[in-house]
C-alpha positions in Angstrom: 139.9 223.2 88.7 142.0 220.1 89.9 141.2 220.7 93.3 137.4 221.2 92.4 136.9 218.4 90.5 138.4 216.4 93.4 136.0 217.8 95.7 132.8 217.0 94.1 134.1 213.7 92.9 132.0 210.4 94.1 129.3 212.8 94.9 126.8 211.5 92.7 127.4 208.0 94.7 126.9 210.0 98.1 123.7 207.8 98.6 124.4 204.9 98.1 127.7 205.0 100.6 125.5 206.5 103.0 123.4 203.8 103.3 126.2 201.1 103.5 127.6 203.3 105.8 124.8 204.3 108.5 123.4 200.6 108.0 121.5 199.6 111.5 123.2 202.7 113.1 121.6 205.9 114.0 121.7 208.4 111.4 124.2 211.3 111.3 121.9 214.0 111.6 120.6 214.8 114.9 118.8 217.9 116.6 120.5 220.4 118.3 117.6 223.3 118.3 114.5 224.0 120.6 112.6 221.0 119.3 109.2 220.3 120.8 108.8 216.3 120.9 111.8 214.3 121.4 111.4 210.4 120.3 113.7 207.5 120.3 111.9 205.9 117.5 112.8 206.7 113.9 111.7 204.9 110.7 114.5 202.5 110.9 113.2 201.5 114.4 110.2 200.9 113.4 110.8 199.1 110.3 113.6 197.4 112.3 110.6 196.4 115.2 107.7 194.8 112.4 110.8 192.5 111.0 111.3 191.3 114.2 107.5 190.3 114.3 108.0 188.6 111.2 111.0 186.7 112.1 109.1 183.6 113.8 106.6 183.9 110.7 109.1 183.2 108.1 111.3 180.5 110.9 108.1 178.8 110.9 107.4 178.4 107.6 110.7 177.1 106.5 109.8 174.1 108.4 106.0 173.8 107.1 107.8 173.6 103.7 109.7 170.6 104.2 106.8 169.3 106.1 104.2 169.7 103.1 106.8 168.3 100.8 107.3 164.6 102.8 103.5 165.0 103.6 102.9 165.1 99.8 105.4 162.6 99.3 105.3 160.4 101.4 102.0 160.3 103.9 101.9 160.7 107.7 100.2 157.4 109.6 97.0 158.3 111.1 98.3 158.4 114.4 101.5 160.0 114.3 102.5 163.8 116.1 102.5 166.6 114.2 105.3 167.8 116.4 107.7 165.0 115.9 107.4 165.2 112.0 107.6 168.8 111.9 110.5 170.6 113.6 113.3 168.2 111.9 116.2 169.3 110.1 115.2 167.5 107.4 112.2 169.6 106.7 113.8 173.3 107.9 116.6 172.6 105.6 114.3 172.0 101.9 112.3 175.2 103.7 116.2 176.7 103.9 116.9 175.6 100.0 113.2 177.0 98.6 112.4 180.1 100.9 115.9 181.6 101.8 116.6 182.0 97.3 112.7 183.8 97.5 114.4 186.4 100.3 117.5 187.2 99.1 115.9 187.6 95.5 113.3 190.3 96.7 115.6 191.9 98.9 118.5 191.8 96.8 116.5 193.3 93.8 114.3 196.0 95.4 117.3 197.4 96.8 118.7 197.8 93.8 116.3 199.5 92.4 116.3 201.7 95.2 119.8 202.6 95.3 119.3 203.4 91.3 116.2 205.5 92.3 118.2 207.3 95.2 121.5 208.1 93.2 119.2 209.6 90.2 117.4 211.9 91.8 120.5 212.6 94.7 118.4 211.7 97.9 119.2 209.5 100.7 118.5 205.9 100.3 115.1 205.1 102.8 114.3 202.5 105.2 110.9 201.6 103.4 112.1 198.7 101.6 113.3 196.9 104.8 110.0 195.7 105.8 108.8 195.4 102.2 111.4 193.2 101.4 110.4 190.2 104.2 107.0 191.1 103.1 107.1 189.7 100.0 108.8 186.3 100.1 105.7 185.6 102.3 102.7 186.2 100.7 103.9 183.8 97.7 103.3 180.9 97.1 107.3 178.4 98.0 107.7 177.4 94.4 107.7 180.9 92.4 110.1 181.0 90.0 113.1 183.5 90.9 112.9 185.3 88.0 109.5 186.1 88.1 109.2 187.2 91.4 112.1 189.9 90.6 110.1 190.6 87.5 107.6 191.5 90.3 109.4 193.2 92.7 110.9 195.4 90.0 107.0 196.5 88.9 106.4 197.0 92.6 109.1 199.5 94.1 109.3 201.3 91.1 105.4 201.5 89.7 104.0 201.0 93.7 106.0 203.7 95.0 109.2 205.8 93.5 107.1 207.3 91.1 105.1 208.7 93.9 108.1 209.9 95.2 109.3 207.5 97.5 109.5 206.0 101.4 106.0 207.9 102.6 104.4 209.2 99.6 103.0 206.0 97.9 99.5 205.3 98.4 99.7 201.5 97.4 100.8 198.6 99.4 104.3 198.0 97.8 104.1 194.4 99.0 100.5 194.0 97.5 101.5 196.0 94.4 103.7 193.2 93.9 101.6 190.3 94.7 98.9 192.0 92.5 101.6 191.7 89.9 102.0 188.4 90.0 98.1 187.5 90.3 97.3 189.0 87.2 100.5 188.7 85.1 101.4 184.9 85.9 97.9 183.5 87.6 98.3 179.9 86.9 101.5 180.5 89.7 98.8 181.7 92.1 95.9 179.8 92.3 97.0 177.3 94.9 95.2 174.7 93.3 97.6 171.9 93.5 100.3 170.7 96.4 104.0 172.2 96.2 106.6 169.6 95.6 110.4 170.0 95.9 112.7 170.4 93.1 114.7 167.4 93.8 111.8 165.1 93.3 111.4 166.1 90.3 115.3 165.8 89.0 115.1 162.4 90.4 112.3 161.2 87.7 109.7 161.8 90.7 106.0 163.6 90.1 106.2 167.8 89.4 103.2 167.8 91.3 100.7 166.0 93.7 97.4 166.3 93.3 95.7 168.0 96.2 95.1 172.1 97.0 95.0 174.6 99.3 91.9 174.5 101.9 90.5 177.8 100.1 91.4 175.7 96.5 89.3 173.1 98.1 86.7 174.6 99.4 86.3 176.8 96.1 85.9 173.5 93.8 82.8 172.6 96.0 84.3 168.5 95.7 82.5 167.6 99.3 83.7 165.8 101.8 85.8 166.3 104.8 88.5 167.9 105.0 91.8 166.5 106.3 92.9 169.0 108.2 91.6 170.1 111.7 91.1 172.9 113.3 94.5 172.9 115.7 96.1 172.2 112.0 94.4 175.5 110.4 95.2 177.3 113.6 98.9 176.9 114.4 100.0 176.4 110.6 100.5 172.4 109.3 98.5 173.4 106.5 99.7 174.0 102.7 99.6 177.7 101.9 102.1 180.9 100.6 105.2 180.9 102.7 103.9 182.8 106.1 100.0 182.8 105.8 99.9 179.6 107.4 100.1 179.9 110.9 97.6 181.9 111.9 98.8 181.5 115.8 102.1 183.4 115.1 100.9 185.9 113.0 98.4 186.7 116.2 101.2 186.8 118.5 102.9 188.9 115.9 100.0 191.2 115.8 99.8 191.5 119.8 103.5 192.5 119.6 102.7 195.8 117.1 100.1 196.9 119.4 102.0 196.6 122.3 105.1 198.6 120.7 102.7 200.9 118.9 103.5 200.5 116.0 100.2 198.9 114.1 96.8 199.9 114.9 94.2 198.0 116.6 91.6 200.0 115.5 92.4 198.4 112.0 93.2 194.9 113.2 89.9 194.7 115.2 87.7 196.6 112.7 88.8 194.2 110.3 88.4 190.9 112.1 85.0 192.0 112.7 84.2 192.7 109.0 85.6 189.6 108.0 82.8 187.5 110.7 80.2 189.9 109.2 80.8 188.9 106.0 81.3 185.1 106.6 78.4 185.1 109.0 75.7 186.6 106.0 77.0 183.6 104.1 76.5 181.1 106.2 72.7 182.4 106.9 72.0 182.6 103.1 73.2 178.7 103.2 70.8 177.7 106.2 68.1 179.7 104.9 68.7 177.9 101.5 68.7 180.1 99.0 72.2 178.5 98.0 71.9 174.5 97.4 74.8 172.3 97.4 75.2 172.3 93.4 76.0 175.3 94.0 79.4 176.4 92.6 79.6 179.2 95.9 78.2 176.3 98.6 81.7 175.1 99.6 83.2 178.7 100.7 79.5 179.8 101.7 78.9 177.1 104.1 82.3 177.4 105.4 82.2 178.6 108.9 82.5 182.2 109.3 85.1 182.3 112.1 87.4 179.6 110.2 87.6 182.1 107.6 90.5 184.3 109.5 92.9 181.1 110.7 92.8 179.6 106.9 94.5 181.9 103.6 96.0 185.0 103.9 93.7 186.8 105.5 94.9 187.2 109.2 98.4 187.8 107.6 97.6 190.6 105.5 95.4 192.1 108.7 97.9 192.4 110.8 101.5 193.1 108.9 99.8 194.8 105.6 96.2 196.3 106.4 98.2 198.3 109.1 100.6 199.9 106.7 100.8 203.7 108.2 101.3 205.5 105.0 98.7 203.8 102.9 95.9 203.1 105.6 93.4 205.7 107.1 94.8 208.3 109.4 92.0 209.2 111.5 90.7 207.2 114.7 87.2 207.0 113.3 88.1 206.4 109.8 90.5 203.0 110.4 87.3 201.8 112.0 85.7 201.7 108.4 89.0 201.4 106.7 89.7 198.2 108.4 85.6 196.7 108.7 85.8 197.2 105.1 89.0 195.5 104.6 87.7 192.0 106.4 84.5 192.8 104.8 85.8 193.0 101.0 87.9 190.0 101.7 85.4 187.3 102.4 82.9 188.5 99.8 86.2 187.9 97.1 86.7 184.9 98.6 83.0 183.5 97.8 82.5 185.3 94.6 85.5 184.3 93.1 86.3 180.6 92.9 89.2 180.4 90.2 91.4 182.0 93.2 90.0 182.1 96.1 92.0 185.2 98.0 91.1 188.8 98.1 92.5 190.0 100.8 95.3 191.3 99.3 92.8 193.0 96.5 90.8 194.2 99.5 93.6 196.3 100.9 94.3 197.7 97.8 90.9 198.8 97.2 90.9 200.3 100.5 94.8 202.4 99.8 92.9 204.0 97.1 89.8 204.8 99.6 91.3 205.6 102.5 92.1 209.7 101.9 88.7 209.4 100.8 87.4 208.2 104.3 89.5 210.7 106.1 88.6 213.0 104.2 85.0 212.8 105.1 85.7 211.9 108.7 87.3 215.3 109.1 84.2 217.3 107.0 82.2 215.4 109.5 84.4 216.5 112.8 84.5 220.5 111.2 80.8 220.3 110.8 80.4 219.4 114.4 82.6 222.4 116.0 81.1 224.6 113.8 77.7 223.6 115.1 78.8 223.7 118.4 80.2 227.0 118.1 77.0 228.3 116.6 75.1 227.2 119.8 77.5 228.7 121.8 77.3 231.9 120.6 74.1 232.9 119.2 71.5 232.9 122.5 67.9 232.3 122.7 65.8 235.3 122.9 64.6 234.3 126.5 68.4 235.8 127.5 67.2 235.7 131.1 67.3 231.8 130.9 70.5 229.9 133.1 71.0 228.7 129.7 71.6 231.7 128.1 73.8 232.2 131.1 75.7 229.3 130.7 76.7 229.9 127.4 77.3 233.4 127.7 79.9 232.3 130.6 81.2 230.0 128.4 82.0 232.7 125.6 
């Protein structure tokens, strides 16, 4: 009996032990039989590839956090060089002290929840949270309180993934579920209506916030006048916003890398871009036709040039890194076109019609996560109907059996 007890001692914690033991290594279980398809990629390699695509965005966000901090406090002369004031140790240090704790809390809390569920259910710890843990700190404002982020991560992992059965079984993107929880539970922290200022300034007796907004916040309030940000500032990311959403340039490079590595679907990306451009163009036409005047609360975002929607806010980040999630997105090639198009279309629509919080990409993706199975269902039904029709045409001959068409069909059968 003692030997039997020793044999099973610690078996309960085996999933946690194996997760640490195999971290960044290939799994011990390999196929030895007659497998039909063999490939070098597995879940761990796939997740690590996405993380590699996110690393440049993370590093840029650290510089941008410090840059926005000093720009809000001191300002810069009109003839200054962005790169001269951007890539500095002071900016990077501010970014490390503010962004790195978000990453640590995201991974720490999320993996603890994953380990708890693995031990309780007795299954191996899955690598799905490796990407979610990196996405979460990049889609929240830099001044999000750590306790607030921890609560949201627990909610997102438990409700967004574990209750459905874990990695590969969830119907909603876990990172966006966390973002949605923050949006509805703590909306004042997600509004983007003020420029962030580093805590050190607060402790030194300086202002705790400086009047100003993100670009979308400015347009949503329809203040009029010219913005101080150029198109190049918007494209390269020298603007305020959530941690990782500002640099459309680096996000574009990340998207190209994911397409090249065949991790993400180019169909979803392209169709989402088309959908956002179509919706933005429709709003621009409405303004040009005079249906919306400058006194309307929707005028600021409706008159915003349609293509600029892609280089401000979180639209580009959501399209590249979250709409392409292979678990929660559409699975059929034709379905991906519809899935992506409606994500872009609805994202811009929510931006315009929700001036209290002018960002809609995460809501649009979550909505289409729910409809993705329906889209695939109708695509598959359409394919089945086409094949049945071809089969019927091939097996039922016309009355004129001597015709060449009938002979060709007979040869086909």
